[in-house]
N, C-alpha and C positions, 0 to 999 in steps of 0.2 A: 504494500500500500504506500501511497504518497501521503504523508501525514504532516500537517502544519500545526504546530503548537504555538499559541498566542497568549502570552502572559507577562505580567510585570517583572517577576523575579526569576533568576536563573543563576547557576554557578558562574563564577567562583564563590557565590554566597554559600556559606556552610550550614546555615540553619534555616528553619522555617520552610515556606512554600517553595523557594528557589531550589532547595536541596531535592525535594520530591519531584519537581518538574524536570530537573536535570537528570535524575536517575530514571524517570519514566522515558524521557526522550532517548537517552543513551541505550537503555535496554531494548527499546523498539528498533533502534538502528542496528544493534548487535544481532537482532533477530532477522535482519535482512530488509527491513522497511526503509524507505527513503524519507528521512525526517528533517524538516526545516523548523526553526524556532524564530519567532519575533518576540523580543523582550527588551527590557531597559538595561542601561548600564548598571553594573552592580553597585549597591549602596547599603544593603541591609546586612546585619542589624545595627551597624555603626551610624547609619544615616549620614553617610559621606561617601562620595565617589572616590575610589582609590586613584592615586596619581597615574598609574599606567593607563587608565581609561579616560583620562581628562584630555581636552583639547579638540575633540571631534564630536559633531552632532550625531553622525551615524558611523557605525563600524561593523565589519563582517569578519567572521572567523570560523574555522572548522574546529570543532571541539569533540573529540572522541566519537567521530563518525557522524556528527550532527552539524548542519550548516546553521550558524547562529547569526542573526541580524539584530543589532542593538541600536536603540535610539537614546539620545540624551534626555534627561528629564530634570525638572527642578526638584532639589532635595533640601527640605528645610532642616536646619541644624537642630531646632527644638520644635518638632511637629505639634501643631495645634489643629483645631478643627478647620479653620480657614486655610492654613498653609498646607494641610494634608489634602484638602480638596483641590487646591492648585497643583499639588504634586501629582495626584491621580489624573487630573484633567490634562496636564502637560504630556504625560505619556500617552494618553488616549488620542491626542491630536498628532503628536510627532511620530507615533508609530504607524500612522495610516499610510504614508509613502512606502514604508517597508512592507506593509501588508499587500499593497497593490502590486509591488514588484513580483509577488508570487503568482501573478496571473498567467504568465507564460509557462510556468511549471505545472499549473493546474492540479493542486492537491485534491485527493479524493475525500479526505476528512479533515475538518478543522476543529481542533480542541481549544476552546477558550477557557482560561483559568480565572476564576473569581476568588479573591479580588484581583482585578478590579471590574466591577459591573459597568464602569464608565466605558470600557472597551467592547461591551456587548453589542451596541449598534453597529460598529465597524466590523466586528466578527460576523454578524448575521449578514450584512451587506456583502462582505467578501465571499462568504460561503455561497451565496446566491450567484454572484458573479462567476465564481470558479466552477459552479455546479457540484460543490462538495457537500457532504453530509456534515452537520454541525453538532458539536457536543459542548455543553457548558459544564465544566467540572468545578464544583463549589467546594473550596477549601474553607472559606469563611463566608457566612451570610453577612457581608459587610454592613448592609443597611440595618439588619436586625441588631448587629453588634453595636452600631452607633446609637440606635434607639435604647438598647439595654444599658448603655453607658451614659444616658442622659443627654445625648446630642439631639435636641428638640427640633433642629432644622429638618431632620429626616421625617417628613410628615406622611400622612396617608397618601398624598399625591405621589411621593417617592415610591411607596409600596405598590401602588397601581402600575407605575412605570416598570418596576421590577417584575411584576407578574406578567405584564404584557410582553416584555423581552424574553423571559424564561419560556413562555409558551411557544415561541417561534423557533426555538432550537429543536433539532430532531431528537435529542436525548439530553437528559440532565444526569450528571453523576455527582455523588458526594461521598463523604468519608465516614459517616456514621449512620446507624439506623434512625436515630432521632432526627438527624438532618435530612435523611431521605423522606421521613414522614412529613417534615416541615415543607420540603420541596413539593411533595405530592399535594399537600393542602393548598399551597400557592398555585399549583398548576391546574387542579381539578382533575376530572376523569379523562382517561384516554391518552395520557402522556407517559413517555418512557423514562423511568427513573432507575438509574443503575447504582448499585452499591459498589464503591471503589475506595476502600479504606487505605489510609496511609500504612506503610509497612515498616518492617525492620529487617536488617541484614542479620538474621539469627545465627549465621555461620561466623560472622565477624564479631558482633557484640553478644557475648555469652558469659555465663558464670565461669569462675576459675582464674580470672585475671587478678592482679594485685594493684592496689592503689599506693603502694609503698613509695614509688618514685615521686608521686605528687606530695606525699607526706614529707619526704626528705627535702624536696625543692621548695616547699612552702613552709617548712619548719613547723610541722604539726606533729606533736607527740603521738606515738603509736597507741597510747591509752586514751586519746581524745576520741569522743564520739562526734561524728560529723553529720550535720544536717545540710544537705546540698540543694540549692536551686540553680539549675543550669539552663540557659537559654535566653530568650528575649526578655528584656525588662522594660515593658511598656505600660500603658495606662490600664489595659484590660486585665493585667495580672493582679493588680491590687497588692503589690509587695510591701506596702506600708504596714499591712497586717502582720507580715512576717517580722518586720523590725519591732513591732509592738510585742510580739511573742519573745523575741530575743531580749528585749528590755526586761520582761518578766522573768526570764531564765538566766539573767546575767550572773547570778550567784553560783551557777553550776560551773565550776572551774574546769571540768573535763568535757565540756560541750562547746562546739564551734559551729556557727552558722556561716556557710560559704556560699557566696553568689558568684557564679561564673557566667560571663557573657557581657552583653552590652544592650543598648536600646535607649528609647526616648526618655525613660525615667531614671536612668542609672546615675546621673549627676545629682539629682534630687535625693535619691536613696543614699548615696555616699555622704552628702551633706547632713542628712538627718541622722545617720549613724554616727557621724563625727560630733555633731552638736550634742547628741545624747550620750557621748562617750561610751559607745558600745564596743568594748574591747573583745567581745565574743563574736563579732561580725567582721568578716574579711571579704574583699572583692578582688576578683581576678579576671583578666580578659578572656575572650573566647579562645578555646584550646584547639589545636590541630585535630582534624577528623581522625587521623591514624592513631591518636592517643585516646579516642573515645572509650574503648573498653576499660582502660586504666582509670579514667575519670569516673565512670560509672561504679567501678569497684571501690573507689575512695569513700563513697557515701554509706553511712549506716542508715540514714533515712533520706529518701528523695521527696522533694516537695513539688506538687503539681497544683499551682495556685492560680485562681482566677476570681475576678469580681462577680458579684451576683448580677445576673442578667446577661452575662457573656458565655455561660457554660455550655449552652446548646447551640449558640450561634457559631461557635468555634469548637474545634476538637484539638486539644494540645498535642502537637506531634511528638513532644519529648516523651510522652507516656509510652509510646511504642518501644523506644530505646530502653527505657527503664525496665519494662516488662521482659524484653529480650535478655537483659543482663540479670534477670532474677532479682531486681532491686526491691527493697521494702519501701513502698510508696505511700505517702499521705496526701490525699486528694481533697481539695475543697470544692464541693458541688452539692446542689440540691439533690434529694433522692429521686426526683422525677426526671432528671436529666440523663443524657447518655452515659455520663461517667457514673452517676448514681446507680443506674440500672446495671451497668457493667459490674460494679461492686456487689450488687444484690444477687445477680445471676451467677457470679463466680465468687463465692465466699472465700476470703483469704487472699484474693489476688492483689488487693490493696486495701487500705483503710480510708474511710471517707468521713469528713465533717462538713458542716454547712459553710458557705463562703462568708468572708468578712466577719468572722467570729473569733477574735483572738483568745477568748476564754476557752472555747471548745478546742481550738487548735493547740493551745498550751497543754490542756489535759491529755489530748491524744498523743502529743509528742512525749510527754513525761512517761506515759505508759509504754510507748514504743522504745524509748531510751532505756527504761528499766529492764527490758527483755534482752538487751544487747550484752553479749559476753565478748569483751574486747580481746580475750585470748582465743576465742573460737567463733569468729564471725561467720554467719551463715547466710546464704542467699535464699530467696523465696521460690521454692520449687513450683508452686501453683502459678506464679507469674510467668516463670519460664515455660511451663507447659502450655499456657494460654498463647504465648507468643509463637511457639513452634507450630501450634495448630491453626492459628488465625492470622498471624502477621507475617508469615514467611514471604519474603520479597518475590521469589520466583512464582509462588502460587498466586499471589495477589495480581501481579502484572500479567501472568498468563491468562487469568480470567478476564481482565480488562481487554487484552489483545483479542480474545475470542469475541467479546462484545463489539469491538470496533469492526472486526471482519464481518460479523452478522449485520451490523448497521450499514456498512458500505454495500454488502451484497443485496440488502433490501432496497437500497437506493438505486442500484443498477437494475434490479428487477422492475422497479417502477418506471424507469426511463425507457426500458424495452417495451 
Protein backbone atom coordinates (compact mmCIF):
# COMPACT_ATOMS: atom_id res chain seq x y z
CA UNK A 1 0.00 0.00 0.00
CA UNK A 2 0.94 3.62 -0.46
CA UNK A 3 0.32 5.13 2.99
CA UNK A 4 0.44 8.82 3.88
CA UNK A 5 0.68 9.68 7.58
CA UNK A 6 -0.23 13.27 8.44
CA UNK A 7 0.41 14.46 11.99
CA UNK A 8 2.05 17.12 14.09
CA UNK A 9 4.67 15.06 15.96
CA UNK A 10 7.34 12.68 14.72
CA UNK A 11 10.82 11.43 15.73
CA UNK A 12 13.42 12.41 16.73
CA UNK A 13 10.89 13.30 19.44
CA UNK A 14 11.39 10.58 22.04
CA UNK A 15 8.14 10.73 23.97
CA UNK A 16 4.43 11.09 23.42
CA UNK A 17 2.56 10.85 20.15
CA UNK A 18 5.61 11.41 17.93
CA UNK A 19 7.22 8.21 19.21
CA UNK A 20 4.18 6.11 18.30
CA UNK A 21 3.65 7.77 14.91
CA UNK A 22 7.29 7.13 14.09
CA UNK A 23 7.20 3.50 15.16
CA UNK A 24 3.97 2.90 13.20
CA UNK A 25 5.39 4.47 10.03
CA UNK A 26 8.71 2.65 10.21
CA UNK A 27 7.03 -0.69 10.99
CA UNK A 28 4.74 -0.33 7.96
CA UNK A 29 7.73 0.60 5.78
CA UNK A 30 9.64 -2.45 7.03
CA UNK A 31 6.63 -4.58 6.03
CA UNK A 32 7.08 -3.42 2.43
CA UNK A 33 4.56 -0.58 2.27
CA UNK A 34 5.49 2.74 0.68
CA UNK A 35 5.15 5.26 3.53
CA UNK A 36 5.32 9.05 3.39
CA UNK A 37 4.90 11.34 6.40
CA UNK A 38 3.94 15.02 6.61
CA UNK A 39 4.75 16.45 10.04
CA UNK A 40 6.21 19.45 11.86
CA UNK A 41 9.78 20.15 12.83
CA UNK A 42 10.53 18.41 16.14
CA UNK A 43 9.89 20.49 19.26
CA UNK A 44 8.30 18.24 21.92
CA UNK A 45 8.48 17.89 24.91
CA UNK A 46 11.04 20.71 25.29
CA UNK A 47 8.82 23.13 23.34
CA UNK A 48 11.86 24.23 21.40
CA UNK A 49 13.01 23.43 17.87
CA UNK A 50 16.52 21.92 18.05
CA UNK A 51 19.33 23.84 16.34
CA UNK A 52 19.92 21.26 13.55
CA UNK A 53 16.34 21.81 12.34
CA UNK A 54 16.34 25.61 12.41
CA UNK A 55 16.73 27.90 9.41
CA UNK A 56 14.33 26.33 6.90
CA UNK A 57 10.56 26.47 6.52
CA UNK A 58 10.39 23.07 4.82
CA UNK A 59 12.73 20.12 4.84
CA UNK A 60 12.64 16.58 3.52
CA UNK A 61 14.53 13.54 4.75
CA UNK A 62 14.55 9.76 4.50
CA UNK A 63 14.32 8.22 7.93
CA UNK A 64 14.43 4.45 8.40
CA UNK A 65 12.64 3.71 5.12
CA UNK A 66 10.11 6.55 5.43
CA UNK A 67 10.05 9.76 3.36
CA UNK A 68 9.47 12.54 5.90
CA UNK A 69 8.39 16.05 4.86
CA UNK A 70 8.50 18.64 7.65
CA UNK A 71 7.16 22.15 7.96
CA UNK A 72 8.17 24.93 10.33
CA UNK A 73 5.68 25.98 12.99
CA UNK A 74 5.44 28.56 15.74
CA UNK A 75 6.52 27.06 19.07
CA UNK A 76 5.62 29.10 22.18
CA UNK A 77 8.23 28.93 24.91
CA UNK A 78 5.53 28.89 27.60
CA UNK A 79 2.37 27.58 25.91
CA UNK A 80 -0.95 29.03 27.00
CA UNK A 81 -4.39 28.71 25.45
CA UNK A 82 -3.95 31.48 22.88
CA UNK A 83 -0.36 30.66 21.95
CA UNK A 84 -1.17 26.95 21.72
CA UNK A 85 -3.99 27.74 19.28
CA UNK A 86 -1.57 29.78 17.18
CA UNK A 87 0.91 26.91 17.35
CA UNK A 88 -1.62 24.38 16.06
CA UNK A 89 -3.03 26.71 13.42
CA UNK A 90 0.44 27.47 12.13
CA UNK A 91 1.16 23.83 11.40
CA UNK A 92 -2.30 23.27 9.90
CA UNK A 93 -1.66 26.06 7.36
CA UNK A 94 2.05 25.56 6.59
CA UNK A 95 1.70 21.81 6.13
CA UNK A 96 -0.83 22.18 3.29
CA UNK A 97 1.81 22.67 0.52
CA UNK A 98 3.59 19.52 1.70
CA UNK A 99 0.30 17.67 1.68
CA UNK A 100 -0.53 18.78 -1.86
CA UNK A 101 2.89 17.62 -3.09
CA UNK A 102 1.71 14.07 -2.46
CA UNK A 103 -0.79 14.32 -5.32
CA UNK A 104 1.54 12.87 -7.98
CA UNK A 105 2.35 9.95 -5.67
CA UNK A 106 -1.36 9.20 -5.09
CA UNK A 107 -1.51 7.52 -1.67
CA UNK A 108 -4.10 4.80 -1.23
CA UNK A 109 -4.80 5.63 2.41
CA UNK A 110 -4.27 8.79 4.46
CA UNK A 111 -3.92 8.48 8.23
CA UNK A 112 -4.49 11.77 10.05
CA UNK A 113 -3.31 11.96 13.66
CA UNK A 114 -5.27 13.90 16.30
CA UNK A 115 -4.04 16.08 17.76
CA UNK A 116 -4.37 18.15 15.85
CA UNK A 117 -8.01 18.35 14.77
CA UNK A 118 -7.03 21.62 13.05
CA UNK A 119 -5.53 19.47 10.28
CA UNK A 120 -8.67 17.40 9.71
CA UNK A 121 -10.16 19.67 6.97
CA UNK A 122 -6.94 19.51 4.93
CA UNK A 123 -6.67 15.76 5.51
CA UNK A 124 -10.21 15.20 4.26
CA UNK A 125 -9.76 17.47 1.24
CA UNK A 126 -6.47 15.80 0.33
CA UNK A 127 -7.90 12.29 0.63
CA UNK A 128 -10.73 13.24 -1.74
CA UNK A 129 -8.23 14.77 -4.18
CA UNK A 130 -5.99 11.72 -4.09
CA UNK A 131 -8.83 9.21 -4.19
CA UNK A 132 -7.48 7.77 -0.92
CA UNK A 133 -9.30 6.19 1.99
CA UNK A 134 -9.12 8.32 5.13
CA UNK A 135 -8.50 7.35 8.76
CA UNK A 136 -8.50 9.70 11.73
CA UNK A 137 -6.41 8.18 14.52
CA UNK A 138 -7.26 9.86 17.82
CA UNK A 139 -4.47 9.84 20.39
CA UNK A 140 -6.11 12.67 22.36
CA UNK A 141 -9.61 14.11 22.09
CA UNK A 142 -8.04 17.55 22.20
CA UNK A 143 -11.34 19.44 22.27
CA UNK A 144 -12.65 17.33 25.16
CA UNK A 145 -9.34 17.72 26.99
CA UNK A 146 -9.55 21.51 26.65
CA UNK A 147 -13.12 21.49 27.99
CA UNK A 148 -12.11 19.19 30.83
CA UNK A 149 -9.28 21.50 31.78
CA UNK A 150 -11.57 24.51 31.90
CA UNK A 151 -10.77 26.13 28.54
CA UNK A 152 -14.22 27.60 28.03
CA UNK A 153 -13.59 28.90 24.52
CA UNK A 154 -14.19 25.34 23.26
CA UNK A 155 -17.96 25.74 23.00
CA UNK A 156 -20.74 23.54 21.73
CA UNK A 157 -20.08 25.01 18.30
CA UNK A 158 -16.60 23.49 18.40
CA UNK A 159 -18.10 20.13 19.35
CA UNK A 160 -20.48 20.28 16.39
CA UNK A 161 -17.60 21.03 14.04
CA UNK A 162 -15.63 18.15 15.54
CA UNK A 163 -18.47 15.68 14.97
CA UNK A 164 -19.05 16.96 11.42
CA UNK A 165 -15.38 16.39 10.56
CA UNK A 166 -15.16 12.98 12.22
CA UNK A 167 -18.15 11.66 10.30
CA UNK A 168 -16.46 12.38 6.98
CA UNK A 169 -13.52 10.06 7.57
CA UNK A 170 -13.85 6.51 6.27
CA UNK A 171 -12.73 5.17 9.66
CA UNK A 172 -11.88 6.44 13.13
CA UNK A 173 -9.31 4.68 15.27
CA UNK A 174 -8.39 5.37 18.85
CA UNK A 175 -6.29 3.98 21.67
CA UNK A 176 -8.70 2.83 24.38
CA UNK A 177 -12.13 1.25 24.67
CA UNK A 178 -13.52 4.26 26.52
CA UNK A 179 -12.24 6.57 23.79
CA UNK A 180 -13.73 4.25 21.16
CA UNK A 181 -17.08 4.49 22.95
CA UNK A 182 -16.74 8.26 23.03
CA UNK A 183 -15.95 8.34 19.32
CA UNK A 184 -18.97 6.12 18.56
CA UNK A 185 -21.21 8.46 20.58
CA UNK A 186 -19.97 11.45 18.59
CA UNK A 187 -20.36 9.65 15.26
CA UNK A 188 -23.73 7.99 15.68
CA UNK A 189 -24.68 4.74 13.98
CA UNK A 190 -23.05 3.27 10.91
CA UNK A 191 -19.49 4.54 11.33
CA UNK A 192 -16.32 2.46 11.42
CA UNK A 193 -14.47 2.74 14.76
CA UNK A 194 -11.21 0.78 15.10
CA UNK A 195 -9.46 -0.11 18.36
CA UNK A 196 -5.76 0.67 17.89
CA UNK A 197 -4.06 0.91 21.30
CA UNK A 198 -0.61 2.24 22.00
CA UNK A 199 1.88 -0.56 22.40
CA UNK A 200 5.10 -1.48 24.16
CA UNK A 201 8.22 -3.20 22.93
CA UNK A 202 7.91 -6.03 25.43
CA UNK A 203 11.13 -7.64 24.19
CA UNK A 204 13.09 -4.46 24.95
CA UNK A 205 11.41 -3.18 28.10
CA UNK A 206 11.02 -6.05 30.51
CA UNK A 207 11.77 -7.08 34.11
CA UNK A 208 15.28 -8.10 35.07
CA UNK A 209 17.10 -4.85 34.36
CA UNK A 210 18.90 -2.88 37.06
CA UNK A 211 18.59 0.77 37.96
CA UNK A 212 21.96 0.80 39.76
CA UNK A 213 23.70 2.90 37.08
CA UNK A 214 21.13 5.64 37.59
CA UNK A 215 21.45 5.37 41.36
CA UNK A 216 25.21 5.79 41.08
CA UNK A 217 25.20 8.64 38.58
CA UNK A 218 22.42 10.48 40.44
CA UNK A 219 23.94 9.78 43.87
CA UNK A 220 20.93 7.93 45.26
CA UNK A 221 21.59 5.41 48.06
CA UNK A 222 20.61 1.81 47.34
CA UNK A 223 18.39 1.87 50.43
CA UNK A 224 16.32 4.81 49.17
CA UNK A 225 12.82 4.12 47.90
CA UNK A 226 12.15 5.93 44.64
CA UNK A 227 8.84 7.36 43.46
CA UNK A 228 9.23 8.13 39.76
CA UNK A 229 7.30 10.33 37.39
CA UNK A 230 8.75 10.12 33.88
CA UNK A 231 7.40 11.89 30.81
CA UNK A 232 5.74 15.11 29.81
CA UNK A 233 5.18 17.70 32.52
CA UNK A 234 2.28 19.72 31.21
CA UNK A 235 -0.93 21.23 32.45
CA UNK A 236 -3.10 18.13 32.12
CA UNK A 237 -0.90 16.07 34.46
CA UNK A 238 -1.61 18.17 37.55
CA UNK A 239 1.81 17.43 39.03
CA UNK A 240 1.33 20.08 41.69
CA UNK A 241 -0.55 17.35 43.56
CA UNK A 242 2.60 15.21 43.58
CA UNK A 243 4.60 18.11 45.05
CA UNK A 244 1.99 18.45 47.78
CA UNK A 245 2.39 14.74 48.57
CA UNK A 246 6.18 15.18 48.63
CA UNK A 247 5.68 18.02 51.10
CA UNK A 248 3.63 15.74 53.35
CA UNK A 249 6.24 12.96 53.15
CA UNK A 250 9.34 15.11 53.52
CA UNK A 251 10.09 13.52 56.91
CA UNK A 252 10.70 10.13 55.25
CA UNK A 253 14.47 10.23 54.90
CA UNK A 254 14.64 7.09 52.76
CA UNK A 255 12.14 8.25 50.11
CA UNK A 256 12.91 10.33 46.98
CA UNK A 257 10.52 11.77 44.41
CA UNK A 258 12.17 11.88 40.99
CA UNK A 259 10.79 13.76 37.99
CA UNK A 260 12.35 12.84 34.64
CA UNK A 261 11.48 14.74 31.46
CA UNK A 262 10.41 18.19 30.47
CA UNK A 263 7.34 20.12 29.39
CA UNK A 264 5.40 23.34 29.69
CA UNK A 265 5.06 23.13 33.49
CA UNK A 266 8.55 21.97 34.43
CA UNK A 267 9.92 25.43 35.30
CA UNK A 268 6.98 26.19 37.58
CA UNK A 269 7.33 22.80 39.27
CA UNK A 270 11.04 23.36 39.87
CA UNK A 271 10.36 26.79 41.37
CA UNK A 272 7.62 25.45 43.62
CA UNK A 273 9.86 22.64 44.88
CA UNK A 274 12.67 25.13 45.52
CA UNK A 275 10.47 27.64 47.30
CA UNK A 276 9.07 24.86 49.49
CA UNK A 277 12.59 23.52 50.19
CA UNK A 278 11.60 20.02 49.10
CA UNK A 279 14.93 18.23 49.48
CA UNK A 280 13.16 14.93 48.72
CA UNK A 281 12.34 16.06 45.17
CA UNK A 282 14.80 15.94 42.28
CA UNK A 283 14.47 16.79 38.59
CA UNK A 284 16.38 15.25 35.68
CA UNK A 285 16.17 15.74 31.91
CA UNK A 286 14.70 13.32 29.44
CA UNK A 287 16.85 10.20 29.21
CA UNK A 288 18.03 8.33 26.08
CA UNK A 289 15.59 5.74 24.78
CA UNK A 290 18.21 3.00 24.88
CA UNK A 291 18.40 3.43 28.67
CA UNK A 292 14.64 3.18 29.17
CA UNK A 293 14.71 -0.34 30.71
CA UNK A 294 17.21 0.84 33.35
CA UNK A 295 15.12 3.94 34.09
CA UNK A 296 12.00 1.81 34.57
CA UNK A 297 13.96 -0.51 36.89
CA UNK A 298 15.02 2.47 39.01
CA UNK A 299 11.51 3.09 40.34
CA UNK A 300 9.91 1.40 43.31
CA UNK A 301 6.64 3.18 42.51
CA UNK A 302 5.69 4.66 39.12
CA UNK A 303 3.25 7.57 39.06
CA UNK A 304 0.67 7.99 36.29
CA UNK A 305 -0.96 11.29 37.18
CA UNK A 306 -3.59 13.40 35.43
CA UNK A 307 -6.05 16.12 36.33
CA UNK A 308 -9.72 15.40 36.75
CA UNK A 309 -11.51 15.76 33.41
CA UNK A 310 -8.55 14.68 31.28
CA UNK A 311 -8.42 10.98 32.19
CA UNK A 312 -10.65 9.69 29.38
CA UNK A 313 -9.91 12.37 26.81
CA UNK A 314 -6.33 11.11 26.80
CA UNK A 315 -4.66 7.77 27.51
CA UNK A 316 -1.19 8.17 29.06
CA UNK A 317 1.32 6.40 26.84
CA UNK A 318 3.82 5.99 29.70
CA UNK A 319 1.59 3.33 31.26
CA UNK A 320 2.31 0.83 28.48
CA UNK A 321 6.04 1.02 29.22
CA UNK A 322 5.49 0.71 32.97
CA UNK A 323 3.36 -2.40 32.50
CA UNK A 324 5.92 -3.94 30.14
CA UNK A 325 8.62 -3.42 32.78
CA UNK A 326 6.42 -5.03 35.44
CA UNK A 327 6.41 -1.74 37.30
CA UNK A 328 4.36 -1.06 40.41
CA UNK A 329 2.14 1.79 39.24
CA UNK A 330 -0.03 4.21 41.17
CA UNK A 331 -2.64 5.80 38.88
CA UNK A 332 -4.88 8.79 39.52
CA UNK A 333 -8.21 8.35 37.71
CA UNK A 334 -11.92 8.06 38.40
CA UNK A 335 -13.28 4.52 38.57
CA UNK A 336 -15.52 5.16 35.53
CA UNK A 337 -12.62 5.99 33.20
CA UNK A 338 -10.59 3.65 31.01
CA UNK A 339 -7.79 3.56 33.56
CA UNK A 340 -10.25 2.92 36.35
CA UNK A 341 -11.90 0.10 34.43
CA UNK A 342 -8.50 -1.36 33.59
CA UNK A 343 -7.61 -1.59 37.29
CA UNK A 344 -11.01 -3.09 38.11
CA UNK A 345 -10.94 -5.66 35.30
CA UNK A 346 -7.36 -6.71 36.05
CA UNK A 347 -6.95 -6.62 39.84
CA UNK A 348 -3.37 -6.11 40.90
CA UNK A 349 -2.20 -4.66 37.61
CA UNK A 350 -1.86 -1.24 39.26
CA UNK A 351 -3.26 0.72 42.16
CA UNK A 352 -5.74 3.56 41.60
CA UNK A 353 -6.87 6.61 43.57
CA UNK A 354 -9.03 9.54 42.52
CA UNK A 355 -7.39 12.47 40.72
CA UNK A 356 -6.26 15.67 42.46
CA UNK A 357 -6.59 14.17 45.94
CA UNK A 358 -3.28 14.58 47.78
CA UNK A 359 -4.61 12.89 50.92
CA UNK A 360 -5.61 9.66 49.15
CA UNK A 361 -2.46 9.73 47.05
CA UNK A 362 -0.37 10.06 50.20
CA UNK A 363 -2.16 7.17 51.90
CA UNK A 364 -1.72 4.90 48.88
CA UNK A 365 1.96 5.76 48.54
CA UNK A 366 2.64 5.06 52.20
CA UNK A 367 1.02 1.63 51.90
CA UNK A 368 2.97 0.82 48.74
CA UNK A 369 6.25 2.01 50.24
CA UNK A 370 5.68 -0.11 53.33
CA UNK A 371 5.53 -3.23 51.14
CA UNK A 372 8.92 -2.59 49.52
CA UNK A 373 11.90 -4.67 50.63
CA UNK A 374 14.99 -2.74 49.50
CA UNK A 375 17.07 -5.92 49.77
CA UNK A 376 14.70 -7.89 47.53
CA UNK A 377 12.88 -5.60 45.10
CA UNK A 378 10.26 -7.40 43.01
CA UNK A 379 8.45 -6.58 39.80
CA UNK A 380 4.69 -6.87 39.32
CA UNK A 381 4.05 -10.14 37.41
CA UNK A 382 0.40 -9.23 36.76
CA UNK A 383 1.43 -6.02 35.00
CA UNK A 384 3.99 -7.85 32.89
CA UNK A 385 1.51 -10.60 31.94
CA UNK A 386 -1.02 -7.99 30.82
CA UNK A 387 1.60 -6.25 28.65
CA UNK A 388 2.65 -9.49 26.99
CA UNK A 389 -0.94 -10.39 26.17
CA UNK A 390 -2.36 -6.99 25.18
CA UNK A 391 0.41 -4.50 24.39
CA UNK A 392 2.90 -6.44 22.29
CA UNK A 393 4.05 -4.15 19.48
CA UNK A 394 4.03 -6.80 16.75
CA UNK A 395 0.50 -7.97 17.54
CA UNK A 396 -0.99 -4.48 17.80
CA UNK A 397 0.57 -3.18 14.58
CA UNK A 398 -0.26 -6.35 12.62
CA UNK A 399 -3.94 -5.95 13.56
CA UNK A 400 -3.94 -2.33 12.40
CA UNK A 401 -2.19 -3.26 9.14
CA UNK A 402 -4.94 -5.80 8.50
CA UNK A 403 -7.58 -3.11 9.16
CA UNK A 404 -5.89 -0.80 6.64
CA UNK A 405 -5.71 -3.52 3.99
CA UNK A 406 -9.41 -4.26 4.50
CA UNK A 407 -10.28 -0.56 4.29
CA UNK A 408 -8.33 0.01 1.07
CA UNK A 409 -9.80 -3.15 -0.42
CA UNK A 410 -13.32 -1.96 0.36
CA UNK A 411 -12.54 1.36 -1.30
CA UNK A 412 -11.24 -0.34 -4.43
CA UNK A 413 -14.37 -2.50 -4.60
CA UNK A 414 -16.59 0.58 -4.44
CA UNK A 415 -14.68 2.27 -7.26
CA UNK A 416 -15.08 -0.81 -9.44
